[in-house]
LUMLORO-42920 format. One record per residue (C-alpha): residue number from 1; residue in one letter; chain; x, y, z. Coordinates in steps of 0.5 Angstrom, whole numbers. Each point is the difference from the previous one (the first is absolute). Last residue first. Example, Ala and Ser with C-alpha at 12.3 -4.5 7.8 and 13.67 -1.06 7.14 Angstrom:
BEGIN
{loke 2; 'S'; 'A'; {27; -2; 14}}
{loke 1; 'A'; 'A'; {-2; -7; 2}}
//
This chain:
BEGIN
{loke 419; 'K'; 'A'; {51; -35; -44}}
{loke 418; 'I'; 'A'; {-4; 3; -5}}
{loke 417; 'I'; 'A'; {-1; -2; -7}}
{loke 416; 'K'; 'A'; {2; -7; 0}}
{loke 415; 'N'; 'A'; {-6; -2; -3}}
{loke 414; 'Q'; 'A'; {-4; -2; 5}}
{loke 413; 'Q'; 'A'; {3; 5; 4}}
{loke 412; 'L'; 'A'; {-4; 5; -3}}
{loke 411; 'V'; 'A'; {-8; -4; 0}}
{loke 410; 'K'; 'A'; {2; -1; 8}}
{loke 409; 'Y'; 'A'; {1; 7; 1}}
{loke 408; 'I'; 'A'; {-7; 0; -4}}
{loke 407; 'E'; 'A'; {-3; -5; 4}}
{loke 406; 'C'; 'A'; {3; 4; 7}}
{loke 405; 'T'; 'A'; {-2; 7; -2}}
{loke 404; 'K'; 'A'; {-8; -3; -2}}
{loke 403; 'N'; 'A'; {-1; -3; 7}}
{loke 402; 'L'; 'A'; {3; 6; 3}}
{loke 401; 'T'; 'A'; {-5; 3; -2}}
{loke 400; 'L'; 'A'; {2; 8; -6}}
{loke 399; 'N'; 'A'; {1; 7; 4}}
{loke 398; 'L'; 'A'; {6; 0; -5}}
{loke 397; 'I'; 'A'; {5; 2; 6}}
{loke 396; 'N'; 'A'; {-4; -4; 5}}
{loke 395; 'A'; 'A'; {1; -6; -4}}
{loke 394; 'I'; 'A'; {8; 3; -2}}
{loke 393; 'D'; 'A'; {2; 1; 8}}
{loke 392; 'F'; 'A'; {-4; -7; 1}}
{loke 391; 'I'; 'A'; {5; -3; -4}}
{loke 390; 'T'; 'A'; {6; 3; 2}}
{loke 389; 'N'; 'A'; {3; 6; -3}}
{loke 388; 'K'; 'A'; {7; 1; 0}}
{loke 387; 'G'; 'A'; {1; -5; -4}}
{loke 386; 'D'; 'A'; {-1; 4; -5}}
{loke 385; 'A'; 'A'; {-6; -4; -3}}
{loke 384; 'Y'; 'A'; {-5; 7; -1}}
{loke 383; 'A'; 'A'; {-1; 1; -7}}
{loke 382; 'L'; 'A'; {1; -7; 0}}
{loke 381; 'F'; 'A'; {-8; 0; 3}}
{loke 380; 'D'; 'A'; {-2; 5; -5}}
{loke 379; 'L'; 'A'; {4; -4; -6}}
{loke 378; 'L'; 'A'; {-6; -6; 3}}
{loke 377; 'N'; 'A'; {-4; 3; 2}}
{loke 376; 'N'; 'A'; {-2; 4; -8}}
{loke 375; 'N'; 'A'; {0; -7; -1}}
{loke 374; 'L'; 'A'; {-5; -4; 4}}
{loke 373; 'L'; 'A'; {-4; 5; -2}}
{loke 372; 'S'; 'A'; {0; -2; -6}}
{loke 371; 'S'; 'A'; {-7; 1; -3}}
{loke 370; 'K'; 'A'; {1; 8; 0}}
{loke 369; 'K'; 'A'; {6; -3; -4}}
{loke 368; 'V'; 'A'; {-4; -3; -6}}
{loke 367; 'S'; 'A'; {-5; 6; -1}}
{loke 366; 'K'; 'A'; {4; 5; 0}}
{loke 365; 'I'; 'A'; {4; -3; -5}}
{loke 364; 'S'; 'A'; {9; -2; -1}}
{loke 363; 'L'; 'A'; {0; -7; -3}}
{loke 362; 'S'; 'A'; {4; -4; 4}}
{loke 361; 'P'; 'A'; {-3; -1; 7}}
{loke 360; 'Y'; 'A'; {5; 0; 5}}
{loke 359; 'L'; 'A'; {3; -6; 5}}
{loke 358; 'N'; 'A'; {1; -5; -6}}
{loke 357; 'R'; 'A'; {6; -2; 1}}
{loke 356; 'K'; 'A'; {2; 5; -5}}
{loke 355; 'G'; 'A'; {-4; 5; 1}}
{loke 354; 'L'; 'A'; {2; 1; 6}}
{loke 353; 'Q'; 'A'; {7; 3; -2}}
{loke 352; 'P'; 'A'; {3; 4; 7}}
{loke 351; 'E'; 'A'; {-1; 6; 2}}
{loke 350; 'C'; 'A'; {7; 3; 1}}
{loke 349; 'L'; 'A'; {5; -4; 4}}
{loke 348; 'I'; 'A'; {-3; -8; 0}}
{loke 347; 'N'; 'A'; {1; -3; 7}}
{loke 346; 'N'; 'A'; {-5; 3; 4}}
{loke 345; 'K'; 'A'; {0; -1; 7}}
{loke 344; 'P'; 'A'; {-5; -2; 4}}
{loke 343; 'F'; 'A'; {1; 1; 8}}
{loke 342; 'L'; 'A'; {-5; -4; 5}}
{loke 341; 'G'; 'A'; {0; -7; -5}}
{loke 340; 'I'; 'A'; {-4; -4; -1}}
{loke 339; 'E'; 'A'; {-1; -3; 7}}
{loke 338; 'F'; 'A'; {-3; 8; 2}}
{loke 337; 'C'; 'A'; {-4; 0; -5}}
{loke 336; 'N'; 'A'; {-3; -7; 2}}
{loke 335; 'I'; 'A'; {-1; 2; 9}}
{loke 334; 'I'; 'A'; {-3; 7; -3}}
{loke 333; 'N'; 'A'; {-5; -4; -4}}
{loke 332; 'E'; 'A'; {0; -4; 5}}
{loke 331; 'F'; 'A'; {-2; 4; 5}}
{loke 330; 'I'; 'A'; {-6; 5; -3}}
{loke 329; 'K'; 'A'; {-2; -8; -3}}
{loke 328; 'L'; 'A'; {-1; -1; 9}}
{loke 327; 'S'; 'A'; {-4; 7; 1}}
{loke 326; 'Q'; 'A'; {-4; -3; -5}}
{loke 325; 'K'; 'A'; {-2; -6; 2}}
{loke 324; 'L'; 'A'; {-1; 3; 7}}
{loke 323; 'G'; 'A'; {-6; 4; -3}}
{loke 322; 'K'; 'A'; {-3; -6; -4}}
{loke 321; 'E'; 'A'; {1; -6; 6}}
{loke 320; 'T'; 'A'; {-5; 5; 4}}
{loke 319; 'V'; 'A'; {2; 5; 6}}
{loke 318; 'L'; 'A'; {-5; 4; 3}}
{loke 317; 'N'; 'A'; {-6; -4; 1}}
{loke 316; 'F'; 'A'; {5; -5; 2}}
{loke 315; 'N'; 'A'; {1; 4; 7}}
{loke 314; 'D'; 'A'; {2; 8; 2}}
{loke 313; 'A'; 'A'; {-7; 1; 3}}
{loke 312; 'S'; 'A'; {1; -2; 7}}
{loke 311; 'T'; 'A'; {5; 7; 0}}
{loke 310; 'H'; 'A'; {7; 3; -1}}
{loke 309; 'Y'; 'A'; {-1; 2; -8}}
{loke 308; 'E'; 'A'; {-8; -1; -1}}
{loke 307; 'P'; 'A'; {1; 6; -3}}
{loke 306; 'Y'; 'A'; {5; 0; -5}}
{loke 305; 'F'; 'A'; {7; 5; 0}}
{loke 304; 'K'; 'A'; {5; -4; -3}}
{loke 303; 'S'; 'A'; {-4; -3; -5}}
{loke 302; 'R'; 'A'; {5; -6; -3}}
{loke 301; 'S'; 'A'; {6; 0; 3}}
{loke 300; 'F'; 'A'; {7; 1; -3}}
{loke 299; 'T'; 'A'; {6; 3; 5}}
{loke 298; 'C'; 'A'; {6; 2; -2}}
{loke 297; 'L'; 'A'; {8; -2; 1}}
{loke 296; 'P'; 'A'; {6; 2; -2}}
{loke 295; 'L'; 'A'; {3; -1; 7}}
{loke 294; 'D'; 'A'; {2; 6; 4}}
{loke 293; 'I'; 'A'; {2; -3; 6}}
{loke 292; 'G'; 'A'; {3; 6; 4}}
{loke 291; 'P'; 'A'; {-6; 5; -2}}
{loke 290; 'A'; 'A'; {-5; -5; 1}}
{loke 289; 'C'; 'A'; {-3; -3; -7}}
{loke 288; 'Y'; 'A'; {0; -7; 1}}
{loke 287; 'Q'; 'A'; {-3; 3; 8}}
{loke 286; 'R'; 'A'; {-5; 4; -2}}
{loke 285; 'E'; 'A'; {-2; -5; -7}}
{loke 284; 'D'; 'A'; {-3; -4; 6}}
{loke 283; 'S'; 'A'; {-7; 2; 0}}
{loke 282; 'G'; 'A'; {-2; 7; -1}}
{loke 281; 'R'; 'A'; {3; 6; -3}}
{loke 280; 'F'; 'A'; {-4; 5; -3}}
{loke 279; 'K'; 'A'; {7; 5; 0}}
{loke 278; 'F'; 'A'; {2; -4; -4}}
{loke 277; 'S'; 'A'; {-3; 2; -6}}
{loke 276; 'Y'; 'A'; {-7; -4; -3}}
{loke 275; 'R'; 'A'; {-2; -2; -7}}
{loke 274; 'K'; 'A'; {-7; -3; -1}}
{loke 273; 'V'; 'A'; {-2; -3; -7}}
{loke 272; 'N'; 'A'; {-7; -2; -1}}
{loke 271; 'K'; 'A'; {1; -2; -8}}
{loke 270; 'L'; 'A'; {6; -4; -2}}
{loke 269; 'G'; 'A'; {4; 2; -6}}
{loke 268; 'I'; 'A'; {7; 0; 4}}
{loke 267; 'L'; 'A'; {0; -3; 7}}
{loke 266; 'A'; 'A'; {6; -4; 0}}
{loke 265; 'S'; 'A'; {4; 7; -3}}
{loke 264; 'S'; 'A'; {-2; 3; 6}}
{loke 263; 'L'; 'A'; {2; -6; 4}}
{loke 262; 'A'; 'A'; {7; -2; -4}}
{loke 261; 'K'; 'A'; {2; 7; 2}}
{loke 260; 'D'; 'A'; {-3; 1; 7}}
{loke 259; 'A'; 'A'; {5; -7; 1}}
{loke 258; 'L'; 'A'; {6; 4; -4}}
{loke 257; 'T'; 'A'; {1; 4; 5}}
{loke 256; 'D'; 'A'; {-3; 8; -2}}
{loke 255; 'G'; 'A'; {-7; 1; 5}}
{loke 254; 'Y'; 'A'; {4; 5; 5}}
{loke 253; 'R'; 'A'; {-2; -4; 6}}
{loke 252; 'S'; 'A'; {-2; -6; -4}}
{loke 251; 'S'; 'A'; {-6; 0; -3}}
{loke 250; 'I'; 'A'; {-8; -2; 2}}
{loke 249; 'H'; 'A'; {-2; -2; -7}}
{loke 248; 'S'; 'A'; {-8; -3; 1}}
{loke 247; 'Y'; 'A'; {-4; -4; -6}}
{loke 246; 'A'; 'A'; {-7; 2; 2}}
{loke 245; 'R'; 'A'; {-7; -5; 1}}
{loke 244; 'E'; 'A'; {2; -6; -1}}
{loke 243; 'D'; 'A'; {1; -2; 7}}
{loke 242; 'G'; 'A'; {5; -6; 1}}
{loke 241; 'V'; 'A'; {6; 5; 2}}
{loke 240; 'C'; 'A'; {0; 3; 6}}
{loke 239; 'S'; 'A'; {7; 0; 2}}
{loke 238; 'L'; 'A'; {6; -3; -3}}
{loke 237; 'N'; 'A'; {8; 4; 0}}
{loke 236; 'F'; 'A'; {4; 0; -6}}
{loke 235; 'G'; 'A'; {7; 0; -1}}
{loke 234; 'C'; 'A'; {5; 1; -4}}
{loke 233; 'V'; 'A'; {8; -1; -1}}
{loke 232; 'V'; 'A'; {2; -3; 6}}
{loke 231; 'R'; 'A'; {6; -3; 2}}
{loke 230; 'K'; 'A'; {5; 5; 3}}
{loke 229; 'S'; 'A'; {-5; 4; 4}}
{loke 228; 'L'; 'A'; {-4; -6; 2}}
{loke 227; 'L'; 'A'; {5; -3; 2}}
{loke 226; 'R'; 'A'; {3; 5; 6}}
{loke 225; 'H'; 'A'; {-9; 0; 1}}
{loke 224; 'R'; 'A'; {0; -6; 2}}
{loke 223; 'K'; 'A'; {-1; -2; 8}}
{loke 222; 'F'; 'A'; {-1; 8; 1}}
{loke 221; 'L'; 'A'; {-6; -1; -5}}
{loke 220; 'Y'; 'A'; {-3; -5; 1}}
{loke 219; 'A'; 'A'; {-1; 2; 8}}
{loke 218; 'I'; 'A'; {-2; 7; -5}}
{loke 217; 'S'; 'A'; {-5; -4; -5}}
{loke 216; 'G'; 'A'; {-4; -4; 7}}
{loke 215; 'I'; 'A'; {0; 7; 4}}
{loke 214; 'T'; 'A'; {-4; 3; -5}}
{loke 213; 'E'; 'A'; {-4; -6; -4}}
{loke 212; 'P'; 'A'; {1; -7; 3}}
{loke 211; 'L'; 'A'; {3; -4; -5}}
{loke 210; 'L'; 'A'; {1; -4; -7}}
{loke 209; 'V'; 'A'; {5; 0; -3}}
{loke 208; 'F'; 'A'; {3; 0; -8}}
{loke 207; 'R'; 'A'; {7; 0; -2}}
{loke 206; 'Y'; 'A'; {1; 0; -8}}
{loke 205; 'T'; 'A'; {8; -2; -5}}
{loke 204; 'F'; 'A'; {0; 3; -6}}
{loke 203; 'N'; 'A'; {0; -4; -7}}
{loke 202; 'L'; 'A'; {-4; -5; 3}}
{loke 201; 'K'; 'A'; {1; -9; -3}}
{loke 200; 'K'; 'A'; {-4; -4; 6}}
{loke 199; 'N'; 'A'; {-4; -1; -4}}
{loke 198; 'F'; 'A'; {-2; 7; -4}}
{loke 197; 'K'; 'A'; {-9; -1; 0}}
{loke 196; 'V'; 'A'; {-1; -5; 6}}
{loke 195; 'K'; 'A'; {5; 3; 4}}
{loke 194; 'L'; 'A'; {-1; 7; 0}}
{loke 193; 'Y'; 'A'; {-8; -1; -1}}
{loke 192; 'K'; 'A'; {1; -3; 7}}
{loke 191; 'M'; 'A'; {3; 5; 3}}
{loke 190; 'I'; 'A'; {-5; 6; -2}}
{loke 189; 'T'; 'A'; {-6; -7; 3}}
{loke 188; 'N'; 'A'; {4; 2; 6}}
{loke 187; 'L'; 'A'; {-1; 8; -1}}
{loke 186; 'L'; 'A'; {-6; 0; -2}}
{loke 185; 'V'; 'A'; {-3; -4; 6}}
{loke 184; 'P'; 'A'; {4; 5; 4}}
{loke 183; 'G'; 'A'; {-2; 7; -2}}
{loke 182; 'S'; 'A'; {-8; -3; 0}}
{loke 181; 'L'; 'A'; {-1; -2; 6}}
{loke 180; 'E'; 'A'; {1; 6; 5}}
{loke 179; 'N'; 'A'; {-3; 6; -3}}
{loke 178; 'N'; 'A'; {-3; -4; -5}}
{loke 177; 'A'; 'A'; {-4; -6; 4}}
{loke 176; 'M'; 'A'; {0; 3; 8}}
{loke 175; 'S'; 'A'; {0; -5; 5}}
{loke 174; 'P'; 'A'; {5; 1; 4}}
{loke 173; 'H'; 'A'; {7; 4; -3}}
{loke 172; 'C'; 'A'; {6; -1; 2}}
{loke 171; 'V'; 'A'; {3; -4; -5}}
{loke 170; 'Y'; 'A'; {3; 6; -6}}
{loke 169; 'S'; 'A'; {2; 0; -6}}
{loke 168; 'S'; 'A'; {6; 2; -3}}
{loke 167; 'F'; 'A'; {5; -3; -7}}
{loke 166; 'F'; 'A'; {7; 2; -2}}
{loke 165; 'I'; 'A'; {4; -1; -8}}
{loke 164; 'E'; 'A'; {7; -2; 3}}
{loke 163; 'K'; 'A'; {7; 2; -4}}
{loke 162; 'K'; 'A'; {3; -6; 2}}
{loke 161; 'Q'; 'A'; {1; -3; -8}}
{loke 160; 'K'; 'A'; {-1; -6; -3}}
{loke 159; 'G'; 'A'; {-7; -2; 4}}
{loke 158; 'K'; 'A'; {-1; -2; 7}}
{loke 157; 'I'; 'A'; {-8; 0; 3}}
{loke 156; 'V'; 'A'; {2; 2; 7}}
{loke 155; 'A'; 'A'; {-6; -1; 5}}
{loke 154; 'E'; 'A'; {-1; 4; 6}}
{loke 153; 'S'; 'A'; {-6; -2; 7}}
{loke 152; 'M'; 'A'; {-1; 5; 5}}
{loke 151; 'L'; 'A'; {-2; -2; 8}}
{loke 150; 'L'; 'A'; {1; 5; 6}}
{loke 149; 'E'; 'A'; {1; -5; 6}}
{loke 148; 'G'; 'A'; {-3; 0; 8}}
{loke 147; 'N'; 'A'; {1; 3; 6}}
{loke 146; 'F'; 'A'; {-8; 0; 2}}
{loke 145; 'L'; 'A'; {-5; 4; -1}}
{loke 144; 'K'; 'A'; {-7; -4; 2}}
{loke 143; 'S'; 'A'; {-7; 0; -3}}
{loke 142; 'D'; 'A'; {-7; -3; 3}}
{loke 141; 'I'; 'A'; {-4; 7; -1}}
{loke 140; 'L'; 'A'; {-6; 0; 4}}
{loke 139; 'V'; 'A'; {-5; 4; 2}}
{loke 138; 'K'; 'A'; {-7; -1; 4}}
{loke 137; 'Y'; 'A'; {-4; 6; -2}}
{loke 136; 'N'; 'A'; {-4; 4; 6}}
{loke 135; 'G'; 'A'; {-6; 3; -1}}
{loke 134; 'E'; 'A'; {-3; 4; -6}}
{loke 133; 'P'; 'A'; {-2; -3; -7}}
{loke 132; 'L'; 'A'; {5; 1; -6}}
{loke 131; 'K'; 'A'; {-3; 3; -6}}
{loke 130; 'K'; 'A'; {3; 6; -2}}
{loke 129; 'K'; 'A'; {7; -5; 0}}
{loke 128; 'E'; 'A'; {-4; -5; -5}}
{loke 127; 'N'; 'A'; {0; 7; -3}}
{loke 126; 'E'; 'A'; {6; 2; -1}}
{loke 125; 'S'; 'A'; {3; -7; -1}}
{loke 124; 'I'; 'A'; {4; -3; 4}}
{loke 123; 'C'; 'A'; {7; 0; 3}}
{loke 122; 'F'; 'A'; {3; -2; 6}}
{loke 121; 'G'; 'A'; {5; 2; 5}}
{loke 120; 'W'; 'A'; {6; -1; 5}}
{loke 119; 'R'; 'A'; {6; 4; 1}}
{loke 118; 'K'; 'A'; {8; 0; 0}}
{loke 117; 'K'; 'A'; {3; 4; -3}}
{loke 116; 'Y'; 'A'; {5; -2; -6}}
{loke 115; 'Y'; 'A'; {-5; -5; -4}}
{loke 114; 'S'; 'A'; {-5; 4; 0}}
{loke 113; 'T'; 'A'; {-5; -2; -6}}
{loke 112; 'V'; 'A'; {-7; 2; -2}}
{loke 111; 'Y'; 'A'; {-3; -3; -7}}
{loke 110; 'P'; 'A'; {-7; 3; 0}}
{loke 109; 'I'; 'A'; {-7; -4; -1}}
{loke 108; 'V'; 'A'; {-5; 2; -6}}
{loke 107; 'N'; 'A'; {-7; 3; 1}}
{loke 106; 'P'; 'A'; {0; 7; 2}}
{loke 105; 'Q'; 'A'; {6; 2; -5}}
{loke 104; 'S'; 'A'; {2; 7; 2}}
{loke 103; 'K'; 'A'; {-1; -2; 7}}
{loke 102; 'N'; 'A'; {5; -5; 0}}
{loke 101; 'T'; 'A'; {0; -5; 6}}
{loke 100; 'Y'; 'A'; {4; 1; 7}}
{loke 99; 'L'; 'A'; {-3; -3; 7}}
{loke 98; 'H'; 'A'; {5; 0; 6}}
{loke 97; 'E'; 'A'; {-3; 7; 2}}
{loke 96; 'L'; 'A'; {-6; -4; -1}}
{loke 95; 'L'; 'A'; {0; -5; 5}}
{loke 94; 'E'; 'A'; {2; 5; 7}}
{loke 93; 'K'; 'A'; {-8; 3; -2}}
{loke 92; 'K'; 'A'; {-2; -7; -1}}
{loke 91; 'K'; 'A'; {2; -2; 7}}
{loke 90; 'I'; 'A'; {5; -7; 1}}
{loke 89; 'T'; 'A'; {1; -6; 1}}
{loke 88; 'K'; 'A'; {7; -3; 0}}
{loke 87; 'N'; 'A'; {5; -4; -5}}
{loke 86; 'I'; 'A'; {5; 4; -3}}
{loke 85; 'P'; 'A'; {6; -3; -4}}
{loke 84; 'S'; 'A'; {4; 7; -4}}
{loke 83; 'S'; 'A'; {-2; 1; -5}}
{loke 82; 'Y'; 'A'; {6; -1; -7}}
{loke 81; 'G'; 'A'; {-6; 2; -6}}
{loke 80; 'I'; 'A'; {-5; 3; 2}}
{loke 79; 'V'; 'A'; {-5; -5; 0}}
{loke 78; 'H'; 'A'; {-6; -2; -4}}
{loke 77; 'L'; 'A'; {4; 0; -7}}
{loke 76; 'N'; 'A'; {0; -7; 1}}
{loke 75; 'N'; 'A'; {-7; -2; -1}}
{loke 74; 'K'; 'A'; {-5; -5; 3}}
{loke 73; 'K'; 'A'; {5; -2; 4}}
{loke 72; 'F'; 'A'; {1; 7; 2}}
{loke 71; 'D'; 'A'; {-6; 1; 3}}
{loke 70; 'A'; 'A'; {-3; 7; 1}}
{loke 69; 'F'; 'A'; {-5; -1; 4}}
{loke 68; 'K'; 'A'; {-3; -6; 3}}
{loke 67; 'K'; 'A'; {-8; 1; 2}}
{loke 66; 'G'; 'A'; {-1; -3; 7}}
{loke 65; 'S'; 'A'; {-4; 4; 4}}
{loke 64; 'E'; 'A'; {6; 2; 4}}
{loke 63; 'H'; 'A'; {4; 3; -6}}
{loke 62; 'Q'; 'A'; {4; -4; -3}}
{loke 61; 'F'; 'A'; {8; 3; -3}}
{loke 60; 'Y'; 'A'; {3; -4; -4}}
{loke 59; 'A'; 'A'; {7; -3; -1}}
{loke 58; 'D'; 'A'; {4; -7; -1}}
{loke 57; 'N'; 'A'; {7; -5; -1}}
{loke 56; 'I'; 'A'; {6; 7; -2}}
{loke 55; 'K'; 'A'; {6; 0; 1}}
{loke 54; 'W'; 'A'; {5; 7; -1}}
{loke 53; 'E'; 'A'; {7; -1; 0}}
{loke 52; 'Q'; 'A'; {5; 6; 4}}
{loke 51; 'P'; 'A'; {2; 5; -5}}
{loke 50; 'I'; 'A'; {8; 2; -4}}
{loke 49; 'T'; 'A'; {1; 6; 3}}
{loke 48; 'W'; 'A'; {1; 5; -6}}
{loke 47; 'D'; 'A'; {6; 6; -1}}
{loke 46; 'F'; 'A'; {4; -5; -4}}
{loke 45; 'V'; 'A'; {-2; -7; 2}}
{loke 44; 'K'; 'A'; {0; -1; 6}}
{loke 43; 'K'; 'A'; {-2; -8; 3}}
{loke 42; 'G'; 'A'; {-4; 0; 6}}
{loke 41; 'T'; 'A'; {-4; -5; -2}}
{loke 40; 'K'; 'A'; {4; -6; -6}}
{loke 39; 'F'; 'A'; {0; 3; -8}}
{loke 38; 'S'; 'A'; {-1; -7; -4}}
{loke 37; 'L'; 'A'; {2; -1; -6}}
{loke 36; 'Q'; 'A'; {-4; -6; -4}}
{loke 35; 'V'; 'A'; {3; -3; -7}}
{loke 34; 'F'; 'A'; {-5; 0; -6}}
{loke 33; 'E'; 'A'; {3; -4; -6}}
{loke 32; 'P'; 'A'; {-6; -5; 2}}
{loke 31; 'N'; 'A'; {-5; 4; -4}}
{loke 30; 'I'; 'A'; {-7; -1; 0}}
{loke 29; 'K'; 'A'; {0; -5; 7}}
{loke 28; 'K'; 'A'; {5; 6; 2}}
{loke 27; 'F'; 'A'; {-6; 4; -2}}
{loke 26; 'Y'; 'A'; {-5; -3; 6}}
{loke 25; 'K'; 'A'; {7; -1; 5}}
{loke 24; 'L'; 'A'; {1; 9; 0}}
{loke 23; 'T'; 'A'; {-8; -1; 1}}
{loke 22; 'N'; 'A'; {0; -4; 6}}
{loke 21; 'R'; 'A'; {7; 4; 3}}
{loke 20; 'V'; 'A'; {-4; 7; -1}}
{loke 19; 'G'; 'A'; {-7; -2; 3}}
{loke 18; 'D'; 'A'; {4; -5; 6}}
{loke 17; 'G'; 'A'; {3; 7; 3}}
{loke 16; 'T'; 'A'; {3; 7; -2}}
{loke 15; 'I'; 'A'; {-2; 6; -4}}
{loke 14; 'S'; 'A'; {-7; -2; -1}}
{loke 13; 'R'; 'A'; {-4; -6; -3}}
{loke 12; 'C'; 'A'; {-7; -3; 2}}
{loke 11; 'I'; 'A'; {-1; -6; -6}}
{loke 10; 'P'; 'A'; {-7; 1; -4}}
{loke 9; 'F'; 'A'; {3; 3; -8}}
{loke 8; 'L'; 'A'; {6; -6; 0}}
{loke 7; 'D'; 'A'; {-4; -4; -3}}
{loke 6; 'K'; 'A'; {-4; 4; -4}}
{loke 5; 'A'; 'A'; {7; 4; -2}}
{loke 4; 'W'; 'A'; {3; -7; -3}}
{loke 3; 'K'; 'A'; {-7; -1; -4}}
{loke 2; 'L'; 'A'; {0; 8; -3}}
{loke 1; 'M'; 'A'; {7; -2; -1}}
//
């Protein structure tokens, strides 16, 4: 995952253009199941219209002394996303009106966009702005806006059931490691895990999309929302999943979907877990959970609020191999539970005789009982295995880790106590 992210980091992505095109091509080499979807400029998608495509080759501003500033080729955050083209010489006073900084973090380059209103501009650190010399500046942004397309990729890995587990992440930000690349690389690794672990013997069907945030998810829902509403039983939006600082669960609108229950149970036993209501939404859960769409989806992040967000400091000091692996483990556990069986049901009326199956101590001594946590958990699991509670419900009720809950489920299945 970390290698993929580092490979893709230099690419200048936006909501349209070659950055998205090349990123989607890269992931198709990893998972050939991806199929590209295209939406032409001007197409109406609900209340929105697909914008023109944006292409940029170079950008900088140059003092009359010859010194360059905000060189796009050194850091693609230096240009406001979707900047209109310009090539002229202006005074410093006029230039300052088109410069954007982050005063609270004076050493970083902020990430700024203007997708739906034409303007041009540069982003630099506040400290660099303060040092700009007086005089005239040549301003160059070699870009163009033209009628083109908005692209995304979709993949479906079929199981026995038509019911789907849905994963989404976005590919529309330039060189930022956590806010951009951690989600897509995790999504692609989840796909590979499904294919390797279950070898086409899946119970559920799994759907994956990589798209530009907001306009991409709106366009995708315009095309697929009727199908998704019939098939998706659980979904996850993946955003900022590569750091090691926290685990964050941003709930669906009412926080009561199967996805909320699954993610909540998967976070049991982990340190620094943060739970946010839908009022703190910020990514594509805004679209997937919108009234009238109402997909059973929530968002998973590591640190939702972090100081490097939308700045040049969002790099591989923040995103680590360990952080990505920890995020992957969350979804390996969730998928394993889906595939073992979603609604465990006790086959036996009253408590089963666990002793004759060597699942409960035959000697009634307190020290034996205390040492047999698994045995007690078996009985607790069975108490709620009524065919109505999901495995995630049971994990949440018992406050058991999802991994431990799955182990208990397997033991009871092997002994034909539940189905």
